[in-house]
C-alpha positions as semicolon CSV with decimal commas, in nm:
position;residue;x (nm);y (nm);z (nm)
1;M;-5,017;1,937;4,397
2;R;-5,344;1,927;4,582
3;I;-5,608;1,916;4,307
4;L;-5,984;1,955;4,323
5;V;-6,165;1,741;4,067
6;T;-6,528;1,821;3,999
7;N;-6,780;1,788;3,714
8;D;-7,144;1,847;3,622
9;D;-7,239;1,482;3,560
10;G;-7,235;1,357;3,916
11;F;-6,968;1,221;4,149
12;R;-6,976;0,869;4,002
13;A;-6,955;0,968;3,635
14;P;-6,697;0,770;3,430
15;G;-6,524;1,086;3,310
16;L;-6,463;1,213;3,662
17;V;-6,338;0,869;3,769
18;A;-6,095;0,853;3,477
19;Q;-5,953;1,199;3,544
20;A;-5,923;1,153;3,920
21;N;-5,743;0,819;3,885
22;R;-5,497;0,955;3,628
23;L;-5,411;1,253;3,848
24;V;-5,361;1,022;4,147
25;A;-5,131;0,807;3,932
26;A;-4,932;1,119;3,850
27;G;-4,860;1,163;4,221
28;H;-5,106;1,438;4,307
29;E;-5,327;1,463;4,614
30;V;-5,676;1,450;4,464
31;I;-5,991;1,563;4,636
32;V;-6,325;1,508;4,464
33;T;-6,619;1,736;4,533
34;A;-6,896;1,697;4,277
35;P;-7,276;1,706;4,246
36;Q;-7,484;1,423;4,385
37;R;-7,679;1,412;4,059
38;Q;-7,668;1,528;3,698
39;Q;-7,624;1,907;3,670
40;S;-7,542;1,948;3,300
41;G;-7,636;2,269;3,124
42;G;-7,624;2,479;3,439
43;S;-7,326;2,698;3,345
44;A;-7,197;2,867;3,665
45;A;-7,530;2,836;3,847
46;L;-7,526;2,802;4,225
47;G;-7,870;2,648;4,257
48;R;-8,142;2,802;4,470
49;V;-7,983;3,103;4,637
50;K;-8,143;3,202;4,967
51;D;-7,971;3,347;5,269
52;G;-7,936;3,083;5,537
53;A;-8,057;2,795;5,317
54;A;-7,897;2,459;5,399
55;I;-7,696;2,272;5,134
56;A;-7,699;1,895;5,172
57;W;-7,373;1,705;5,134
58;E;-7,215;1,375;5,230
59;R;-6,876;1,212;5,232
60;F;-6,824;0,912;5,007
61;T;-6,568;0,647;4,931
62;S;-6,537;0,474;4,597
63;D;-6,385;0,142;4,495
64;E;-6,344;0,298;4,150
65;M;-6,129;0,581;4,291
66;P;-5,938;0,417;4,576
67;G;-5,654;0,668;4,571
68;I;-5,843;0,993;4,626
69;A;-5,775;1,177;4,950
70;Q;-6,133;1,291;5,000
71;G;-6,473;1,248;4,840
72;I;-6,763;1,489;4,890
73;A;-7,098;1,461;4,710
74;I;-7,292;1,786;4,730
75;D;-7,654;1,855;4,640
76;A;-7,569;2,156;4,425
77;P;-7,418;2,251;4,089
78;P;-7,040;2,224;4,045
79;A;-6,985;2,600;4,070
80;L;-7,118;2,592;4,426
81;A;-6,900;2,291;4,502
82;V;-6,599;2,491;4,382
83;K;-6,692;2,791;4,598
84;A;-6,727;2,567;4,904
85;V;-6,393;2,394;4,856
86;L;-6,199;2,708;4,768
87;G;-6,355;2,874;5,071
88;G;-6,199;2,610;5,296
89;M;-6,518;2,429;5,392
90;F;-6,356;2,085;5,349
91;G;-5,997;2,136;5,452
92;P;-5,703;2,319;5,290
93;A;-5,780;2,479;4,956
94;P;-5,640;2,307;4,644
95;D;-5,365;2,443;4,422
96;I;-5,566;2,400;4,101
97;V;-5,915;2,295;3,990
98;M;-5,981;2,034;3,718
99;S;-6,339;1,996;3,591
100;G;-6,459;1,698;3,386
101;I;-6,397;1,483;3,195
102;N;-6,722;1,582;3,023
103;R;-6,847;1,327;2,770
104;G;-6,945;1,571;2,499
105;W;-6,737;1,852;2,349
106;N;-6,787;2,202;2,488
107;T;-6,708;2,423;2,191
108;G;-6,848;2,739;2,040
109;G;-7,172;2,870;2,184
110;S;-7,224;2,564;2,403
111;T;-6,948;2,688;2,634
112;L;-7,196;2,946;2,763
113;H;-7,419;2,675;2,911
114;S;-7,163;2,416;3,020
115;G;-7,161;2,328;3,389
116;T;-6,817;2,173;3,337
117;L;-6,684;2,505;3,216
118;G;-6,889;2,698;3,473
119;A;-6,695;2,524;3,749
120;A;-6,361;2,625;3,595
121;M;-6,475;2,983;3,537
122;T;-6,595;3,009;3,897
123;A;-6,255;2,897;4,021
124;C;-6,087;3,149;3,791
125;S;-6,309;3,431;3,916
126;L;-6,197;3,349;4,270
127;G;-5,832;3,372;4,172
128;W;-5,748;3,008;4,097
129;R;-5,601;2,824;3,799
130;A;-5,853;2,587;3,646
131;A;-5,934;2,378;3,340
132;A;-6,245;2,214;3,194
133;I;-6,173;1,890;3,005
134;S;-6,418;1,754;2,747
135;C;-6,414;1,474;2,491
136;A;-6,657;1,329;2,238
137;R;-6,998;1,193;2,333
138;P;-7,038;0,817;2,388
139;P;-6,975;0,581;2,221
140;E;-6,705;0,785;2,043
141;D;-6,553;0,922;2,363
142;N;-6,195;0,833;2,447
143;L;-6,157;0,879;2,821
144;E;-5,806;0,732;2,830
145;T;-5,671;0,997;2,594
146;A;-5,867;1,273;2,767
147;A;-5,724;1,164;3,103
148;E;-5,370;1,178;2,963
149;V;-5,439;1,528;2,833
150;A;-5,583;1,626;3,172
151;A;-5,263;1,514;3,344
152;A;-5,057;1,728;3,106
153;V;-5,287;2,026;3,154
154;A;-5,258;1,995;3,532
155;E;-4,879;2,014;3,512
156;V;-4,898;2,327;3,297
157;L;-5,152;2,489;3,529
158;G;-4,923;2,417;3,820
159;R;-4,663;2,647;3,666
160;A;-4,905;2,917;3,550
161;T;-4,908;3,255;3,717
162;G;-5,233;3,428;3,795
163;P;-5,590;3,302;3,754
164;V;-5,693;3,137;3,429
165;A;-5,965;2,903;3,299
166;L;-5,865;2,673;3,013
167;N;-6,133;2,514;2,799
168;V;-5,979;2,190;2,668
169;N;-6,145;1,967;2,408
170;V;-5,990;1,632;2,318
171;P;-6,035;1,443;1,987
172;N;-6,154;1,083;1,974
173;L;-5,804;0,950;1,905
174;A;-5,536;0,752;2,083
175;V;-5,269;0,972;2,239
176;T;-5,015;0,856;1,981
177;R;-5,246;0,967;1,698
178;L;-5,307;1,320;1,822
179;R;-5,180;1,572;1,569
180;G;-5,082;1,814;1,843
181;V;-5,228;2,080;2,069
182;R;-5,360;2,405;1,929
183;Q;-5,442;2,718;2,126
184;V;-5,747;2,857;1,950
185;P;-6,037;3,095;2,010
186;V;-6,385;2,971;2,093
187;G;-6,583;2,952;1,770
188;A;-6,912;3,119;1,695
189;Q;-7,073;2,778;1,653
190;G;-7,027;2,465;1,861
191;L;-7,000;2,106;1,744
192;L;-7,330;2,033;1,918
193;D;-7,603;2,292;1,951
194;V;-7,902;2,267;2,182
195;D;-8,226;2,374;2,018
196;I;-8,575;2,389;2,163
197;E;-8,870;2,252;1,970
198;R;-9,241;2,241;2,041
199;V;-9,428;1,913;1,995
200;G;-9,794;1,968;2,071
201;D;-9,804;2,125;2,416
202;E;-9,455;2,005;2,504
203;L;-9,125;2,188;2,477
204;R;-8,837;1,950;2,408
205;F;-8,461;1,972;2,387
206;K;-8,313;1,886;2,050
207;L;-7,941;1,818;2,012
208;V;-7,816;1,922;1,669
209;P;-7,464;1,829;1,547
210;R;-7,284;2,110;1,365
211;R;-6,963;2,139;1,168
212;P;-6,762;2,461;1,151
213;A;-6,630;2,582;0,819
214;P;-6,309;2,393;0,726
215;E;-6,116;2,718;0,698
216;S;-6,222;2,848;1,039
217;D;-5,957;2,883;1,308
218;C;-6,160;2,782;1,613
219;D;-6,194;2,518;1,881
220;G;-6,442;2,294;1,697
221;Q;-6,243;2,280;1,376
222;A;-5,920;2,206;1,564
223;V;-6,081;1,905;1,737
224;L;-6,219;1,769;1,409
225;A;-5,874;1,803;1,255
226;G;-5,724;1,583;1,528
227;Y;-5,581;1,848;1,760
228;V;-5,643;1,905;2,128
229;A;-5,811;2,247;2,135
230;V;-5,711;2,476;2,421
231;S;-5,894;2,806;2,468
232;P;-5,786;3,033;2,754
233;L;-6,090;3,226;2,870
234;N;-6,106;3,560;3,043
235;G;-5,935;3,579;3,376
236;R;-6,037;3,725;3,705
237;Y;-6,314;3,982;3,679
238;G;-6,263;4,073;3,317
239;Q;-5,884;4,052;3,302
240;H;-5,760;3,837;3,019
241;A;-5,544;3,532;3,083
242;A;-5,178;3,620;3,117
243;A;-5,062;3,390;2,838
244;S;-5,099;3,486;2,477
245;G;-5,028;3,332;2,138
246;S;-4,980;2,958;2,179
247;E;-4,807;2,945;2,518
248;Y;-5,052;2,703;2,681
249;G;-5,093;2,486;2,372
250;E;-4,718;2,438;2,327
251;A;-4,662;2,367;2,696
252;I;-4,937;2,104;2,710
253;F;-4,808;1,933;2,395
254;D;-4,457;1,922;2,545
255;R;-4,596;1,751;2,855
256;L;-4,785;1,495;2,647
257;Q;-4,472;1,411;2,453
258;A;-4,278;1,375;2,776
259;G;-4,530;1,112;2,891
């Protein structure tokens, strides 16, 4: 397949490098179009929207990603990068879109603000199949496992019919220690909440770890229990993803087992 890889952490981020290289190793044609700088927390923002405004971009090569077919660094959030690529601005459109690997789980309410997920949702809204891949925050992140999961997800997306955005969160475990893949709803509460506090005259971000109730059947709890959490989000313009039940979860787990 021809696969667009993007993210919200910048075109040289370790997570993007790990995912792009694994997809190249799987035999795919990988094009990278990602922000020039950090764009986390921007959801599906397009940046400053003004008719006729110029958007800066540049081609790049990377010794860390020698196998990619094309590299574009764009001075904009990932959702705009997705719109540009899917609109044919940089050659033939890809078959699927893979966003991440984000170093920090995107579960619960935090999915609303995630630029990683915003890229996948933008692709879905335009009629494409897409996934956002996230793992734990450093130093507990496991990019090797997340990259293996991403490769399995890409294969499943390649066979999917109709637009879909999959939110995929990967535990901090070796592939052989994963308990499986669970297709679960997005929880009411994420594993990491962003609060705002006031210190004197300053407003500051405050990252607050959370833990869902053990009995909850949601993305955060699945990850903590050692499962890859897969949450299909709404499809194109309000239509729900075609798959139901555990179709995506089972298919991804089958691909992981197949190596």
